[in-house]
C-alpha atoms as a printed R data frame, in Angstrom:
    type eleno elety resid chain resno       x      y      z
1   ATOM     1    CA   UNK     A     1  76.294 25.200 13.937
2   ATOM     2    CA   UNK     A     2  73.440 23.629 12.048
3   ATOM     3    CA   UNK     A     3  71.646 27.261 12.567
4   ATOM     4    CA   UNK     A     4  74.988 28.930 11.070
5   ATOM     5    CA   UNK     A     5  74.903 26.871  8.067
6   ATOM     6    CA   UNK     A     6  71.214 27.456  7.581
7   ATOM     7    CA   UNK     A     7  71.995 31.419  7.914
8   ATOM     8    CA   UNK     A     8  74.795 31.117  5.311
9   ATOM     9    CA   UNK     A     9  72.660 29.067  2.932
10  ATOM    10    CA   UNK     A    10  69.971 31.929  3.710
11  ATOM    11    CA   UNK     A    11  72.573 34.525  2.454
12  ATOM    12    CA   UNK     A    12  73.047 32.514 -1.024
13  ATOM    13    CA   UNK     A    13  76.737 31.046 -0.126
14  ATOM    14    CA   UNK     A    14  77.567 27.892 -1.786
15  ATOM    15    CA   UNK     A    15  78.096 24.540  0.207
16  ATOM    16    CA   UNK     A    16  81.884 24.816 -0.298
17  ATOM    17    CA   UNK     A    17  82.144 28.592  0.915
18  ATOM    18    CA   UNK     A    18  80.134 27.347  4.164
19  ATOM    19    CA   UNK     A    19  82.099 24.778  4.848
20  ATOM    20    CA   UNK     A    20  85.071 27.205  4.747
21  ATOM    21    CA   UNK     A    21  83.117 29.511  7.119
22  ATOM    22    CA   UNK     A    22  82.408 27.075  9.501
23  ATOM    23    CA   UNK     A    23  85.951 25.865  9.805
24  ATOM    24    CA   UNK     A    24  86.945 29.552 10.487
25  ATOM    25    CA   UNK     A    25  84.212 29.711 12.985
26  ATOM    26    CA   UNK     A    26  85.535 26.833 14.624
27  ATOM    27    CA   UNK     A    27  89.319 27.904 14.626
28  ATOM    28    CA   UNK     A    28  88.387 31.118 16.410
29  ATOM    29    CA   UNK     A    29  85.738 29.503 18.921
30  ATOM    30    CA   UNK     A    30  86.756 25.830 19.783
31  ATOM    31    CA   UNK     A    31  89.571 25.154 21.749
32  ATOM    32    CA   UNK     A    32  91.923 22.443 20.480
33  ATOM    33    CA   UNK     A    33  89.827 22.364 17.277
34  ATOM    34    CA   UNK     A    34  91.358 19.788 14.950
35  ATOM    35    CA   UNK     A    35  90.100 20.606 11.172
36  ATOM    36    CA   UNK     A    36  91.256 16.984  9.916
37  ATOM    37    CA   UNK     A    37  89.202 15.190 12.380
38  ATOM    38    CA   UNK     A    38  85.803 17.650 11.835
39  ATOM    39    CA   UNK     A    39  86.082 17.652  8.176
40  ATOM    40    CA   UNK     A    40  83.287 14.855  7.812
41  ATOM    41    CA   UNK     A    41  81.232 16.134 10.792
42  ATOM    42    CA   UNK     A    42  81.339 19.920  9.267
43  ATOM    43    CA   UNK     A    43  80.221 18.337  5.837
44  ATOM    44    CA   UNK     A    44  77.380 16.455  7.293
45  ATOM    45    CA   UNK     A    45  76.041 19.561  9.366
46  ATOM    46    CA   UNK     A    46  76.427 21.767  6.251
47  ATOM    47    CA   UNK     A    47  74.717 19.286  3.763
48  ATOM    48    CA   UNK     A    48  71.455 18.287  6.187
49  ATOM    49    CA   UNK     A    49  70.951 22.292  6.928
50  ATOM    50    CA   UNK     A    50  70.416 22.815  3.246
51  ATOM    51    CA   UNK     A    51  67.093 20.130  3.526
52  ATOM    52    CA   UNK     A    52  65.665 22.415  6.447
53  ATOM    53    CA   UNK     A    53  65.951 26.311  5.494
54  ATOM    54    CA   UNK     A    54  66.174 28.811  8.335
55  ATOM    55    CA   UNK     A    55  62.948 29.825  9.685
56  ATOM    56    CA   UNK     A    56  62.191 33.316 11.080
57  ATOM    57    CA   UNK     A    57  59.534 34.207 13.383
58  ATOM    58    CA   UNK     A    58  59.071 37.813 13.959
59  ATOM    59    CA   UNK     A    59  56.799 37.955 16.530
60  ATOM    60    CA   UNK     A    60  53.416 36.011 17.895
61  ATOM    61    CA   UNK     A    61  50.244 37.599 18.871
62  ATOM    62    CA   UNK     A    62  48.614 37.106 22.311
63  ATOM    63    CA   UNK     A    63  44.911 38.151 22.377
64  ATOM    64    CA   UNK     A    64  42.397 39.608 24.631
65  ATOM    65    CA   UNK     A    65  40.501 36.502 25.485
66  ATOM    66    CA   UNK     A    66  43.746 34.675 25.937
67  ATOM    67    CA   UNK     A    67  45.095 37.309 28.681
68  ATOM    68    CA   UNK     A    68  41.544 37.411 30.178
69  ATOM    69    CA   UNK     A    69  41.820 33.582 30.526
70  ATOM    70    CA   UNK     A    70  45.100 33.871 32.068
71  ATOM    71    CA   UNK     A    71  44.281 36.479 34.653
72  ATOM    72    CA   UNK     A    72  41.560 34.559 36.199
73  ATOM    73    CA   UNK     A    73  44.497 32.294 37.742
74  ATOM    74    CA   UNK     A    74  44.975 33.615 41.206
75  ATOM    75    CA   UNK     A    75  48.359 32.591 41.404
76  ATOM    76    CA   UNK     A    76  50.732 35.194 39.718
77  ATOM    77    CA   UNK     A    77  53.377 32.330 39.334
78  ATOM    78    CA   UNK     A    78  50.640 30.383 37.656
79  ATOM    79    CA   UNK     A    79  49.850 33.115 35.250
80  ATOM    80    CA   UNK     A    80  53.390 33.596 34.127
81  ATOM    81    CA   UNK     A    81  53.748 29.904 33.504
82  ATOM    82    CA   UNK     A    82  50.414 29.881 31.469
83  ATOM    83    CA   UNK     A    83  51.530 32.699 29.460
84  ATOM    84    CA   UNK     A    84  54.993 31.310 28.743
85  ATOM    85    CA   UNK     A    85  53.324 28.044 27.705
86  ATOM    86    CA   UNK     A    86  51.048 30.227 25.428
87  ATOM    87    CA   UNK     A    87  53.820 32.072 23.703
88  ATOM    88    CA   UNK     A    88  55.585 28.870 23.080
89  ATOM    89    CA   UNK     A    89  52.874 27.267 21.598
90  ATOM    90    CA   UNK     A    90  52.374 30.031 19.256
91  ATOM    91    CA   UNK     A    91  55.779 30.216 18.630
92  ATOM    92    CA   UNK     A    92  55.951 26.672 17.398
93  ATOM    93    CA   UNK     A    93  52.593 27.021 15.389
94  ATOM    94    CA   UNK     A    94  54.333 29.716 13.419
95  ATOM    95    CA   UNK     A    95  57.229 27.201 12.849
96  ATOM    96    CA   UNK     A    96  54.799 24.459 11.660
97  ATOM    97    CA   UNK     A    97  51.412 24.903 10.668
98  ATOM    98    CA   UNK     A    98  50.724 21.337 11.789
99  ATOM    99    CA   UNK     A    99  51.935 21.871 15.458
100 ATOM   100    CA   UNK     A   100  48.407 22.404 16.827
101 ATOM   101    CA   UNK     A   101  49.334 24.230 19.805
102 ATOM   102    CA   UNK     A   102  52.003 22.308 21.429
103 ATOM   103    CA   UNK     A   103  54.666 23.918 23.451
104 ATOM   104    CA   UNK     A   104  57.351 21.788 22.407
105 ATOM   105    CA   UNK     A   105  60.000 22.853 25.223
106 ATOM   106    CA   UNK     A   106  61.548 21.134 28.389
107 ATOM   107    CA   UNK     A   107  59.565 21.823 31.625
108 ATOM   108    CA   UNK     A   108  62.792 23.531 33.365
109 ATOM   109    CA   UNK     A   109  63.347 25.833 30.221
110 ATOM   110    CA   UNK     A   110  59.298 26.810 30.464
111 ATOM   111    CA   UNK     A   111  59.919 27.708 34.201
112 ATOM   112    CA   UNK     A   112  63.127 29.338 33.561
113 ATOM   113    CA   UNK     A   113  61.657 31.406 30.818
114 ATOM   114    CA   UNK     A   114  58.518 32.276 33.247
115 ATOM   115    CA   UNK     A   115  60.788 33.406 36.037
116 ATOM   116    CA   UNK     A   116  59.363 30.875 38.431
117 ATOM   117    CA   UNK     A   117  61.807 29.087 40.677
118 ATOM   118    CA   UNK     A   118  60.170 25.915 42.497
119 ATOM   119    CA   UNK     A   119  61.057 22.870 43.176
120 ATOM   120    CA   UNK     A   120  60.567 19.875 40.633
121 ATOM   121    CA   UNK     A   121  57.831 18.365 42.645
122 ATOM   122    CA   UNK     A   122  55.973 21.874 42.780
123 ATOM   123    CA   UNK     A   123  56.226 22.193 39.039
124 ATOM   124    CA   UNK     A   124  54.452 19.027 38.386
125 ATOM   125    CA   UNK     A   125  51.714 20.024 40.645
126 ATOM   126    CA   UNK     A   126  51.188 23.377 39.078
127 ATOM   127    CA   UNK     A   127  51.247 21.942 35.567
128 ATOM   128    CA   UNK     A   128  48.354 19.480 36.883
129 ATOM   129    CA   UNK     A   129  46.530 22.360 38.393
130 ATOM   130    CA   UNK     A   130  46.589 23.965 34.650
131 ATOM   131    CA   UNK     A   131  45.308 20.763 33.513
132 ATOM   132    CA   UNK     A   132  42.621 20.517 35.975
133 ATOM   133    CA   UNK     A   133  41.486 23.693 34.782
134 ATOM   134    CA   UNK     A   134  41.125 22.664 31.500
135 ATOM   135    CA   UNK     A   135  44.112 25.033 30.174
136 ATOM   136    CA   UNK     A   136  46.681 22.660 29.119
137 ATOM   137    CA   UNK     A   137  46.809 18.710 28.247
138 ATOM   138    CA   UNK     A   138  49.456 16.078 28.084
139 ATOM   139    CA   UNK     A   139  50.982 13.776 25.652
140 ATOM   140    CA   UNK     A   140  49.572 10.254 25.489
141 ATOM   141    CA   UNK     A   141  53.253  9.144 25.055
142 ATOM   142    CA   UNK     A   142  54.612  8.305 28.632
143 ATOM   143    CA   UNK     A   143  58.144  9.765 27.652
144 ATOM   144    CA   UNK     A   144  56.656 12.940 25.975
145 ATOM   145    CA   UNK     A   145  56.730 15.876 28.461
146 ATOM   146    CA   UNK     A   146  55.581 18.500 25.918
147 ATOM   147    CA   UNK     A   147  52.151 20.395 26.574
148 ATOM   148    CA   UNK     A   148  49.200 21.133 24.554
149 ATOM   149    CA   UNK     A   149  47.922 24.472 25.255
150 ATOM   150    CA   UNK     A   150  44.080 24.528 25.107
151 ATOM   151    CA   UNK     A   151  43.272 28.075 25.703
152 ATOM   152    CA   UNK     A   152  44.623 29.436 22.285
153 ATOM   153    CA   UNK     A   153  42.228 32.001 20.872
154 ATOM   154    CA   UNK     A   154  43.293 33.717 17.681
155 ATOM   155    CA   UNK     A   155  39.713 35.232 16.883
156 ATOM   156    CA   UNK     A   156  40.078 37.766 19.843
157 ATOM   157    CA   UNK     A   157  41.525 41.286 19.630
158 ATOM   158    CA   UNK     A   158  45.224 41.340 19.524
159 ATOM   159    CA   UNK     A   159  46.844 43.015 22.480
160 ATOM   160    CA   UNK     A   160  50.376 42.137 22.625
161 ATOM   161    CA   UNK     A   161  52.866 41.030 19.906
162 ATOM   162    CA   UNK     A   162  56.036 39.201 21.540
163 ATOM   163    CA   UNK     A   163  59.154 39.216 19.490
164 ATOM   164    CA   UNK     A   164  61.622 38.136 22.184
165 ATOM   165    CA   UNK     A   165  61.264 34.932 24.088
166 ATOM   166    CA   UNK     A   166  64.267 35.107 26.576
167 ATOM   167    CA   UNK     A   167  62.288 36.674 29.252
168 ATOM   168    CA   UNK     A   168  58.770 35.759 29.085
169 ATOM   169    CA   UNK     A   169  57.875 35.952 32.601
170 ATOM   170    CA   UNK     A   170  58.970 39.515 32.585
171 ATOM   171    CA   UNK     A   171  57.152 40.332 29.449
172 ATOM   172    CA   UNK     A   172  54.080 39.142 31.322
173 ATOM   173    CA   UNK     A   173  55.013 41.021 34.427
174 ATOM   174    CA   UNK     A   174  55.602 44.197 32.344
175 ATOM   175    CA   UNK     A   175  52.236 44.053 30.737
176 ATOM   176    CA   UNK     A   176  50.547 43.584 34.102
177 ATOM   177    CA   UNK     A   177  52.722 46.817 35.347
178 ATOM   178    CA   UNK     A   178  54.327 44.601 38.331
179 ATOM   179    CA   UNK     A   179  57.797 46.118 38.251
180 ATOM   180    CA   UNK     A   180  60.146 48.337 36.452
181 ATOM   181    CA   UNK     A   181  61.501 47.151 33.325
182 ATOM   182    CA   UNK     A   182  64.244 47.980 30.690
183 ATOM   183    CA   UNK     A   183  65.963 46.389 27.746
184 ATOM   184    CA   UNK     A   184  69.685 45.584 27.987
185 ATOM   185    CA   UNK     A   185  71.584 48.203 25.650
186 ATOM   186    CA   UNK     A   186  73.522 45.496 24.215
187 ATOM   187    CA   UNK     A   187  71.413 42.366 23.336
188 ATOM   188    CA   UNK     A   188  67.927 43.790 24.084
189 ATOM   189    CA   UNK     A   189  67.198 41.570 26.685
190 ATOM   190    CA   UNK     A   190  64.336 42.599 29.165
191 ATOM   191    CA   UNK     A   191  65.761 43.094 32.470
192 ATOM   192    CA   UNK     A   192  63.643 43.723 35.502
193 ATOM   193    CA   UNK     A   193  64.969 46.699 37.841
194 ATOM   194    CA   UNK     A   194  65.142 47.451 41.478
195 ATOM   195    CA   UNK     A   195  62.916 50.303 42.433
196 ATOM   196    CA   UNK     A   196  65.897 52.758 43.224
197 ATOM   197    CA   UNK     A   197  68.060 51.253 40.430
198 ATOM   198    CA   UNK     A   198  68.458 54.081 37.721
199 ATOM   199    CA   UNK     A   199  71.826 53.153 36.447
200 ATOM   200    CA   UNK     A   200  71.820 49.605 34.818
201 ATOM   201    CA   UNK     A   201  71.888 49.399 31.340
202 ATOM   202    CA   UNK     A   202  73.190 46.060 30.422
203 ATOM   203    CA   UNK     A   203  72.325 42.477 31.508
204 ATOM   204    CA   UNK     A   204  74.559 40.591 33.696
205 ATOM   205    CA   UNK     A   205  76.327 38.493 30.614
206 ATOM   206    CA   UNK     A   206  76.548 41.580 28.563
207 ATOM   207    CA   UNK     A   207  78.202 43.322 31.530
208 ATOM   208    CA   UNK     A   208  80.544 40.582 32.097
209 ATOM   209    CA   UNK     A   209  81.662 40.758 28.501
210 ATOM   210    CA   UNK     A   210  81.961 44.387 28.665
211 ATOM   211    CA   UNK     A   211  84.026 44.281 31.722
212 ATOM   212    CA   UNK     A   212  86.388 41.405 30.284
213 ATOM   213    CA   UNK     A   213  86.749 43.567 27.235
214 ATOM   214    CA   UNK     A   214  87.725 46.377 29.272
215 ATOM   215    CA   UNK     A   215  90.415 44.498 30.837
216 ATOM   216    CA   UNK     A   216  91.632 43.313 27.660
217 ATOM   217    CA   UNK     A   217  92.246 46.783 26.432
218 ATOM   218    CA   UNK     A   218  93.650 47.828 29.616
219 ATOM   219    CA   UNK     A   219  96.300 44.843 29.531
220 ATOM   220    CA   UNK     A   220  97.197 45.291 25.877
221 ATOM   221    CA   UNK     A   221  97.799 49.018 26.720
222 ATOM   222    CA   UNK     A   222 100.210 48.292 29.406
223 ATOM   223    CA   UNK     A   223 102.034 45.757 26.971
């Protein structure tokens, strides 16, 4: 809701108009929505959104030296995690110039984006291995699991521009030539295909939505 409010501010809508748009959005998308009980919540969200404008990051640049550092790692899974951490750190650097190379994401989200499925204990061990190699560092705060990326090098030659952060593990695999990849024709999400798959055009989520819409049209026609 906050992002929607920021977007509408960026389109030069006034506060009153944004509150109305937000109300319409909730009516359509929130089951059991009661406008009376949500009035103050929506106004608070819309008011706060004006103080923090929407930030658009078109892409981040990955350099030759950074990729060489990653490819020195023996484990492919560790390479994908290191690449993901690097992309996230550069993303947050673009959002906030004072970020200083911190990847401010939850550990589970990092491994999900990296396409690395391992146990919680193994995630900790892998991060500790990256730390021992001098590639990352932890926060001094005990309750903060953010990771600082130590191998950022913006002076080297730019090799990649990453503009989609949903499948960073696949982005790295595609760069390395490890598999066959296409983009979903609906949402653009990167997908890894089976070597014999020449028919898939949508990701699982978009295919689910397309199938649901197909059934809706069919049922409407029958009625």
